[in-house]
C-alpha positions as CSV (number, residue, x, y, z in Angstrom):
1,M,-11.4,-14.0,-3.6
2,T,-8.1,-12.2,-4.2
3,T,-7.2,-11.3,-7.7
4,A,-3.6,-12.4,-8.6
5,L,-1.2,-9.5,-9.0
6,D,-0.2,-8.8,-12.6
7,P,3.6,-9.8,-12.9
8,D,4.4,-6.2,-14.2
9,V,2.6,-4.7,-11.2
10,R,4.4,-7.1,-8.8
11,R,7.8,-6.1,-10.3
12,V,7.1,-2.4,-9.5
13,L,5.7,-3.2,-6.0
14,D,8.8,-5.3,-5.2
15,G,11.0,-2.3,-6.0
16,T,11.1,0.9,-4.0
17,P,8.5,3.2,-5.6
18,I,6.8,5.9,-3.6
19,A,3.1,5.2,-4.0
20,H,0.4,7.7,-3.6
21,L,-2.6,6.3,-1.7
22,A,-6.0,7.9,-2.1
23,S,-8.8,7.3,0.4
24,V,-12.1,8.9,1.2
25,L,-12.5,11.5,3.9
26,P,-15.6,11.5,6.1
27,D,-17.2,14.3,4.0
28,G,-16.6,12.3,0.8
29,G,-13.6,14.3,-0.3
30,P,-10.4,12.7,-1.5
31,H,-7.3,12.3,0.8
32,T,-4.0,11.3,-0.7
33,V,-0.6,10.6,0.9
34,P,2.7,9.1,-0.2
35,V,3.4,5.7,1.3
36,W,5.9,2.9,1.3
37,I,4.3,-0.2,-0.4
38,G,4.9,-3.9,-0.7
39,T,3.3,-7.2,-1.2
40,H,2.1,-10.1,1.0
41,G,1.1,-13.0,-1.2
42,D,-1.3,-11.5,-3.8
43,Q,-2.2,-8.6,-1.6
44,V,-0.7,-5.1,-1.6
45,V,0.4,-3.8,1.8
46,I,0.9,-0.4,3.3
47,L,2.0,0.5,6.8
48,T,0.6,3.3,8.9
49,G,-0.1,4.5,12.4
50,P,-3.3,2.9,13.8
51,H,-4.9,6.3,14.4
52,S,-3.6,8.2,11.3
53,R,-6.0,9.9,9.0
54,K,-5.5,7.2,6.3
55,A,-6.1,4.4,8.8
56,R,-9.3,6.1,10.0
57,N,-10.5,6.7,6.4
58,L,-9.8,3.1,5.4
59,R,-11.4,1.5,8.4
60,R,-14.6,3.5,7.7
61,D,-14.5,3.1,3.9
62,P,-12.1,0.4,2.7
63,R,-11.9,1.6,-1.0
64,V,-8.4,2.7,-2.1
65,A,-6.6,3.9,-5.2
66,L,-2.9,3.7,-5.5
67,S,-0.7,5.4,-8.1
68,L,3.0,4.6,-8.4
69,T,5.8,4.6,-10.9
70,P,8.9,2.4,-11.2
71,A,12.1,4.2,-10.2
72,D,13.7,3.2,-13.5
73,N,10.8,4.4,-15.7
74,P,8.7,7.2,-14.2
75,F,6.7,7.4,-17.5
76,H,5.3,3.9,-17.0
77,P,2.6,4.4,-14.3
78,V,1.0,1.6,-12.3
79,I,-2.6,2.3,-11.0
80,I,-4.3,-0.1,-8.6
81,R,-7.8,0.2,-7.3
82,G,-8.9,-2.1,-4.5
83,H,-10.1,-2.3,-1.0
84,V,-8.6,-3.1,2.4
85,T,-9.7,-6.6,3.5
86,E,-7.7,-7.0,6.6
87,W,-5.5,-5.2,9.2
88,L,-2.5,-6.8,10.8
89,E,-1.3,-5.7,14.2
90,G,1.3,-6.8,16.7
91,D,4.0,-9.3,15.7
92,A,2.3,-10.2,12.4
93,A,2.3,-6.6,11.4
94,W,5.9,-6.0,12.4
95,E,7.1,-8.9,10.3
96,V,5.6,-7.3,7.2
97,I,6.7,-3.8,8.2
98,D,10.3,-4.9,8.6
99,E,10.2,-6.6,5.1
100,V,8.9,-3.3,3.6
101,S,11.3,-1.2,5.6
102,A,14.3,-3.4,4.5
103,K,13.5,-2.6,0.8
104,Y,13.6,1.1,1.4
105,T,16.2,1.5,4.2
106,G,18.1,-1.7,4.3
107,G,17.0,-2.5,7.9
108,P,14.1,-2.9,10.2
109,Y,11.5,-0.2,11.0
110,S,12.0,1.8,14.2
111,R,9.9,0.6,17.1
112,D,9.4,4.2,18.3
113,Q,5.8,4.4,17.0
114,E,2.9,2.0,16.9
115,R,2.3,0.7,13.4
116,V,-0.3,-1.5,11.6
117,V,-0.5,-3.0,8.1
118,A,-3.4,-2.7,5.7
119,L,-3.8,-5.6,3.4
120,I,-5.4,-4.5,0.1
121,D,-7.1,-6.8,-2.5
122,P,-6.6,-5.3,-6.0
123,D,-9.9,-5.0,-7.9
124,R,-8.2,-3.4,-10.9
125,Q,-4.6,-3.1,-12.1
126,T,-3.4,-0.9,-14.9
127,V,0.2,-0.8,-16.2
128,G,1.2,2.1,-18.5
129,V,-1.0,4.9,-19.8
130,S,-4.5,3.8,-20.7
């Protein structure tokens, strides 16, 4: 069952923050990368290459942590912990990818590289310093 997104979290996700996604490497170490981020219903979405390090990490261990800040208030962090519950590929993925790309660039994402979308169910959402 998907937890509803906190309205303050959704407001930040609907903007253009750069999120930092943490996943788990095969040796148990942390791996973190900046990502574009968005929403799909009450799920958080990121896009990536299907064979990227983050995709391989998340397919093996779906746990994820995200840290982001609204562009208008970098001292008001949003932290999300959750897990990837589904992967979108093909036309379904490109529909979401283009929505996320339009937020950041004003247009669709280039079709030069293969992309997939990870759907993340939030387990915990924190807004502000805690």
